[in-house]
TIGUBA-775755 format. One record per residue (C-alpha): residue number from 1; residue in three letters; x, z, y. Coordinates in steps of 0.25 Angstrom, whole numbers, padded with zeros to 4 digits. Each point is the difference from the previous one (the first is absolute). Layout:
N
NUM,ala,X,Z,Y
...
***
This chain:
194
1,met,0110,0169,0066
2,ala,-0011,0006,-0008
3,gln,0001,0000,-0016
4,thr,-0012,-0007,-0006
5,thr,-0004,0001,-0014
6,phe,-0011,-0008,-0007
7,ser,-0010,0003,-0010
8,gly,-0008,-0008,-0009
9,pro,0002,-0012,-0010
10,val,0013,-0002,0009
11,thr,0009,0009,0004
12,ser,0013,0001,0006
13,lys,0006,0012,-0009
14,ala,0011,0005,0010
15,gly,-0008,-0006,0012
16,phe,0006,-0007,0012
17,asn,0004,0003,0014
18,ser,-0009,-0008,0011
19,asp,0001,-0003,0015
20,asp,-0012,-0005,0007
21,thr,0003,0002,0015
22,leu,-0004,-0009,0012
23,thr,0007,-0001,0013
24,ala,-0003,-0007,0011
25,ala,0011,-0011,-0003
26,asp,-0009,-0004,-0011
27,tyr,-0010,-0005,0009
28,thr,0010,-0008,0009
29,ser,0011,-0006,-0008
30,gly,0000,-0010,-0009
31,ser,-0009,0002,-0012
32,phe,-0010,0011,-0002
33,asn,-0002,0007,-0014
34,leu,-0014,0008,0000
35,thr,0006,0011,-0009
36,asp,0015,-0002,0000
37,phe,-0001,0007,-0013
38,thr,0013,0000,-0009
39,val,0002,0006,-0014
40,arg,0013,0006,-0004
41,pro,0001,0004,-0014
42,ala,0010,0010,-0004
43,ala,0013,-0006,-0007
44,thr,-0005,0000,-0013
45,trp,-0014,0002,-0005
46,thr,-0008,-0001,-0014
47,gly,-0014,-0001,0005
48,thr,-0007,-0012,0009
49,val,0002,0000,0015
50,ala,-0011,-0007,0007
51,ala,-0002,-0001,0016
52,leu,-0015,0000,0000
53,val,-0010,0005,-0011
54,gly,-0015,0000,0001
55,ala,-0012,-0002,-0007
56,ala,-0013,-0005,0006
57,asn,-0014,0006,-0004
58,his,0006,0006,-0013
59,arg,-0011,0007,-0009
60,thr,0002,0008,-0012
61,ala,-0015,-0003,-0002
62,gly,-0009,-0012,-0001
63,val,0000,-0007,0013
64,ser,-0008,-0013,0005
65,gly,0002,-0009,0012
66,gly,0003,-0013,0006
67,thr,0016,-0002,0003
68,ile,0011,0008,-0003
69,ile,0014,-0002,0006
70,gly,0013,0008,-0002
71,cys,0007,-0006,0011
72,tyr,-0005,-0009,0012
73,ala,0009,-0008,0010
74,gln,-0006,-0010,0010
75,thr,0007,-0008,0012
76,ser,-0010,-0006,0010
77,met,0003,-0010,0010
78,gly,-0015,-0001,0007
79,ala,-0008,-0012,0003
80,ser,0009,-0005,0012
81,ala,0006,-0012,-0003
82,thr,0012,0003,0010
83,thr,0006,0011,-0009
84,val,0014,-0004,-0004
85,ile,0008,0007,-0011
86,thr,0015,-0006,-0002
87,gly,0004,0009,-0011
88,leu,-0006,0005,-0014
89,asn,-0015,0003,-0001
90,thr,-0003,0008,-0012
91,ala,-0009,0011,-0004
92,val,0010,0006,-0010
93,met,0015,-0002,-0001
94,gly,0010,0005,-0010
95,val,0015,0001,0001
96,val,0009,0004,-0011
97,asp,0016,0003,0005
98,met,0007,-0004,-0012
99,gly,0012,0007,0005
100,ala,0014,-0002,-0007
101,ser,-0005,0008,-0011
102,thr,0002,-0007,-0015
103,asn,-0010,0009,-0007
104,thr,-0014,-0001,0009
105,gly,-0009,0001,-0013
106,ala,-0012,-0008,-0002
107,thr,-0001,-0007,0014
108,tyr,-0013,-0006,0005
109,gly,-0006,-0003,0014
110,ala,-0012,0005,-0005
111,val,-0006,0006,-0013
112,phe,-0015,0002,-0004
113,asp,-0005,0008,-0011
114,phe,-0012,0003,-0007
115,thr,-0003,0013,-0006
116,ser,-0010,0010,-0004
117,phe,0004,0014,0004
118,ser,-0012,0006,-0006
119,gly,-0008,-0005,-0013
120,ser,0002,-0014,-0005
121,arg,-0003,-0013,0006
122,gly,-0014,-0005,-0001
123,val,0001,-0013,0007
124,arg,0011,-0011,0001
125,pro,0007,-0002,0015
126,thr,-0003,-0013,0006
127,ala,0014,-0004,0004
128,phe,0013,0006,0004
129,val,0000,-0008,0014
130,gly,-0013,-0006,0008
131,phe,0001,-0011,0011
132,gly,-0011,-0003,0009
133,asp,-0003,-0008,0013
134,asp,-0011,0003,0010
135,ala,0003,-0012,0009
136,gln,-0012,-0004,0009
137,asn,0004,-0014,0000
138,ser,0007,-0009,-0008
139,leu,0014,0006,0004
140,gly,0003,0007,-0013
141,val,0012,0006,-0006
142,leu,0010,-0012,-0003
143,asn,0007,0006,-0012
144,leu,-0001,0010,-0011
145,phe,0015,0005,0002
146,asp,0011,-0003,0010
147,val,0012,0001,-0009
148,gly,0013,0001,0009
149,arg,-0008,0001,0012
150,ser,0007,-0001,0014
151,ala,0014,0003,0000
152,ser,0001,0007,-0013
153,pro,0001,-0011,-0011
154,val,0000,0003,-0015
155,ser,0010,-0004,-0010
156,thr,-0001,-0014,-0005
157,gly,0008,-0010,-0011
158,ala,-0001,-0004,-0013
159,ser,0004,0012,-0006
160,gly,-0010,0009,-0008
161,asn,0006,0012,0009
162,val,-0007,-0004,0013
163,leu,-0014,0002,0005
164,phe,-0003,-0015,0003
165,thr,0006,-0009,-0011
166,thr,0002,-0015,0005
167,val,-0001,-0006,-0015
168,ala,-0014,-0002,-0008
169,pro,-0004,0009,-0010
170,thr,-0002,-0005,-0014
171,ser,-0005,0010,-0010
172,leu,-0015,0004,0002
173,ser,-0001,0015,-0004
174,gly,-0014,0006,0005
175,ser,-0007,0003,0013
176,leu,-0005,0009,0010
177,arg,-0014,0002,0003
178,val,-0004,0000,0015
179,gln,-0014,-0003,0008
180,val,-0001,-0010,0009
181,asn,-0013,0001,0010
182,gly,-0006,0008,-0011
183,leu,0004,-0009,-0012
184,thr,0009,0003,-0011
185,arg,0013,-0009,0000
186,tyr,0014,0001,-0008
187,ile,0013,-0001,0005
188,pro,0010,-0007,-0010
189,leu,0012,0007,-0005
190,tyr,0013,-0006,-0004
191,ser,0011,0007,-0008
192,ser,0012,-0010,0003
193,gln,0004,-0010,0012
194,thr,0006,-0011,-0009
***
């Protein structure tokens, strides 16, 4: 296995061991991983370990253009109505294996941060997450979220220590600003449930 060390804003410090060997069995048996890439950090480390670090069109001087994307992922079914997918169809999937540890840090499925590595911010970002639908007919996306999708239900109950509560909120305490089809709207927030 080769030893790899990152450079740039995100570094692995001690580095990590990686293997990305493809064999004939990868093409013929069960699932197929395009890169079969595994990150194995040392037993202890103090920096940040990342499986993939990249920058798209990074410039130190002024640059002008149309669209810039750091990472692009897509699945394409084509125009044939006979295409049938019986499993999951998603452009990006993230899985966090919690294991049995009782101390896993601040654990999230995804994290988005805005920063300015050089200079100070000169414009306000639009949003942390953007949703769009380019349907060519009336079959638009039905839901904004699918919470507890498929066979992965979320915690529910009357307690405040669950993701979905079965009791109504009572104390209105602020709101979140969102845009819906270009119009600013506000989602009310509540500080209590009873």
